[in-house]
C-alpha positions in Angstrom: 49.4 -2.7 -110.0 50.3 -0.4 -107.1 47.6 0.5 -104.6 46.4 3.9 -103.3 48.0 5.2 -100.1 46.3 8.0 -98.2 47.8 9.8 -95.2 46.0 11.9 -92.6 46.0 13.0 -89.0 43.6 14.2 -86.3 42.8 17.8 -85.6 45.7 18.1 -83.1 48.3 16.3 -85.2 48.9 13.7 -82.4 47.5 10.8 -84.3 48.6 10.0 -87.9 46.6 7.7 -90.1 47.5 5.7 -93.2 44.9 3.9 -95.5 46.3 1.5 -98.1 43.8 0.2 -100.8 45.1 -2.3 -103.3 48.4 -4.0 -103.8 51.4 -3.0 -101.8 55.0 -3.1 -102.9 57.8 -4.6 -100.8 59.2 -2.1 -98.2 62.7 -2.3 -96.8 63.3 -3.1 -93.1 62.7 0.0 -91.1 61.5 1.3 -87.8 59.5 4.2 -86.5 59.7 6.5 -83.5 56.0 6.1 -83.1 53.8 3.2 -81.9 52.3 1.6 -85.0 49.0 -0.2 -84.8 47.3 -1.6 -87.9 44.4 -3.7 -89.1 43.8 -5.6 -92.3 40.3 -5.0 -93.9 40.4 -7.1 -97.0 42.7 -9.5 -98.9 46.0 -10.5 -97.4 49.1 -8.7 -96.2 52.5 -10.2 -95.5 54.5 -8.5 -92.7 58.0 -9.3 -91.4 58.5 -8.8 -87.7 61.5 -9.6 -85.5 60.2 -13.2 -84.9 59.7 -13.8 -88.7 57.2 -13.4 -91.5 53.4 -13.4 -90.9 50.5 -13.7 -93.3 47.6 -11.4 -92.2 44.0 -12.1 -93.1 41.0 -9.8 -92.9 40.4 -8.9 -89.2 44.0 -9.4 -88.2 45.7 -6.5 -86.4 49.3 -5.9 -85.6 51.3 -3.9 -83.1 54.8 -2.6 -83.7 56.4 -0.8 -80.8 58.7 2.2 -81.4 62.1 1.4 -82.7 61.2 -2.1 -83.8 62.5 -3.2 -87.2 59.9 -4.6 -89.6 58.9 -4.7 -93.3 56.1 -5.4 -95.6 56.5 -8.0 -98.3 54.8 -7.5 -101.6 51.1 -8.3 -101.3 48.3 -8.6 -103.9 45.0 -6.8 -103.8 43.6 -5.9 -100.3 43.4 -3.1 -97.9 44.7 -2.2 -94.5 44.8 0.8 -92.2 47.4 2.1 -89.7 47.5 4.6 -86.9 50.8 6.0 -85.6 50.8 7.3 -82.0 53.4 9.2 -80.0 55.2 6.6 -77.9 54.8 8.1 -74.4 55.4 5.7 -71.5 54.5 2.4 -73.0 54.8 -1.1 -71.6 57.6 -3.3 -73.0 55.4 -4.8 -75.7 56.8 -7.1 -78.4 55.8 -6.8 -82.1 52.9 -9.1 -82.5 49.7 -10.1 -84.4 46.4 -9.2 -82.7 43.2 -11.2 -83.3 40.4 -9.8 -81.1 37.1 -8.2 -81.8 37.3 -5.7 -78.9 40.6 -4.5 -80.1 39.3 -4.1 -83.6 36.4 -2.0 -82.2 38.7 0.3 -80.4 41.0 0.6 -83.4 38.1 1.5 -85.7 36.8 4.2 -83.4 40.2 5.9 -83.1 41.0 5.5 -86.8 37.7 7.0 -88.0 38.0 9.9 -85.6 41.6 10.7 -86.5 41.1 10.3 -90.3 38.2 12.7 -90.3 40.3 15.2 -88.4 38.3 15.4 -85.2 40.2 17.2 -82.5 38.9 14.8 -79.8 40.4 11.7 -81.5 43.0 11.6 -78.8 40.3 10.9 -76.2 40.0 7.4 -77.8 43.7 6.6 -77.6 43.6 5.2 -74.0 40.9 2.6 -74.9 43.0 1.3 -77.7 46.2 1.2 -75.6 44.3 -0.6 -72.9 43.1 -3.3 -75.3 46.6 -3.6 -76.8 48.1 -4.0 -73.3 45.6 -6.8 -72.7 46.7 -8.7 -75.8 50.2 -7.8 -76.7 53.0 -10.1 -75.4 55.7 -8.4 -73.3 59.4 -8.7 -73.6 62.0 -8.7 -70.8 63.4 -5.3 -70.2 66.7 -5.2 -72.1 69.9 -4.2 -70.4 71.7 -1.0 -71.4 73.3 -0.9 -74.8 77.1 -0.8 -74.9 78.3 2.8 -75.0 79.9 2.4 -78.5 76.6 1.3 -80.0 74.7 4.1 -78.2 77.3 6.5 -79.6 77.0 5.1 -83.1 73.2 5.3 -83.0 73.3 8.9 -81.9 75.8 9.8 -84.5 73.8 8.1 -87.3 71.0 10.6 -86.7 73.3 13.7 -86.6 75.1 15.8 -89.3 72.6 14.6 -91.9 73.8 17.0 -94.5 77.3 15.4 -94.4 78.5 12.1 -95.9 79.1 10.1 -92.7 79.7 6.5 -93.8 80.2 3.3 -91.8 84.0 3.8 -91.5 83.5 7.3 -90.1 80.9 6.1 -87.6 83.2 3.2 -86.6 86.0 5.6 -86.0 83.9 7.9 -83.9 82.5 5.0 -81.9 85.9 3.3 -81.5 85.0 0.2 -83.4 86.1 -1.3 -86.8 83.5 -0.9 -89.5 82.8 -4.6 -89.7 82.5 -5.0 -86.0 80.2 -2.0 -85.7 78.0 -3.2 -88.6 77.6 -6.7 -87.1 76.9 -5.5 -83.5 74.6 -2.7 -84.6 72.4 -4.9 -86.7 72.2 -7.5 -84.0 71.2 -4.9 -81.4 68.8 -2.8 -83.5 67.7 -5.0 -86.4 68.8 -2.3 -88.8 72.2 -1.1 -90.1 73.6 2.4 -89.4 72.9 3.3 -93.0 69.2 2.3 -92.7 68.8 4.3 -89.4 70.5 7.3 -91.1 68.1 7.2 -94.0 65.2 7.1 -91.6 66.6 10.1 -89.8 66.9 12.0 -93.1 63.4 11.1 -94.1 62.0 12.3 -90.7 63.9 15.6 -91.1 62.6 16.0 -94.6 59.0 15.4 -93.5 59.3 18.0 -90.8 60.7 20.6 -93.2 58.2 19.9 -95.9 55.3 20.1 -93.5 56.5 23.4 -92.2 56.4 24.9 -95.7 60.0 24.3 -96.9 60.2 23.6 -100.6 60.9 19.9 -101.4 64.2 20.6 -103.2 65.4 22.6 -100.2 64.3 20.0 -97.7 66.1 17.3 -99.7 69.4 19.3 -99.6 69.1 20.1 -95.9 68.3 16.4 -95.1 71.4 15.2 -97.0 69.8 13.8 -100.1 71.6 14.2 -103.4 68.7 16.0 -105.0 64.9 16.2 -105.0 64.6 13.0 -107.1 66.7 11.1 -104.6 64.4 12.2 -101.8 61.3 11.3 -103.8 62.5 7.8 -104.5 63.4 7.1 -100.9 60.1 8.7 -99.7 57.9 6.7 -102.1 59.6 3.4 -101.3 58.9 3.8 -97.6 55.8 5.9 -97.5 54.1 4.6 -100.6 53.5 8.1 -102.0 55.4 11.2 -103.1 56.5 14.0 -100.7 54.2 16.5 -102.4 51.1 14.4 -102.2 51.9 13.4 -98.6 52.2 17.1 -97.6 49.0 18.0 -99.3 47.1 15.3 -97.6 48.6 16.1 -94.2 47.9 19.8 -94.5 44.3 19.1 -95.5 
């Protein structure tokens, strides 16, 4: 049985929250532009990070830096909470599991303030970031991505209302489709198609939250129709676009 997923944000819109009660379905590999911090409250959760799968027990937290591929495996009954923060100028953290009482205290304080819509919730962000910096492992600063990959990544997020497939991206980046797909996945942990779907969902979210009808948002973001958007939205967000918008506006 699927669980209940509730979305919210603080009074300024700078901190988004997600509360998941009950079982969770498997999600595809994906990434966020935000910093993702989460905490398991009950039951177990199974998360896939770049270093492999992890089983999370009550009290276990996790940190997922921006643009880091990850996924949730199907999990039985339980509950967990997530906060999403604008990335800003973050240290080069690696995705990791956090097991620390001080970190949990800072997480609880920020989550409770943001979920209740308090405008001063952002005052609690530095404390959680400081605790995260104390505990999260760091990665060596990567060198610059090759220009063809940077070009393909940029193009994957553009012209979303057009049908730009792997062959077209490879041609624009000066690489064969096979070579582009292999290098792209190795570099980013996702395929160009997966990044393109994320870009479409982000655009659809912005449009819906600004008051655009869901069907119009679906067409503008390059989905075949409203049902196509709803299926993709529910698979990644755990809820429908309409319910998500109502909760965020509230």
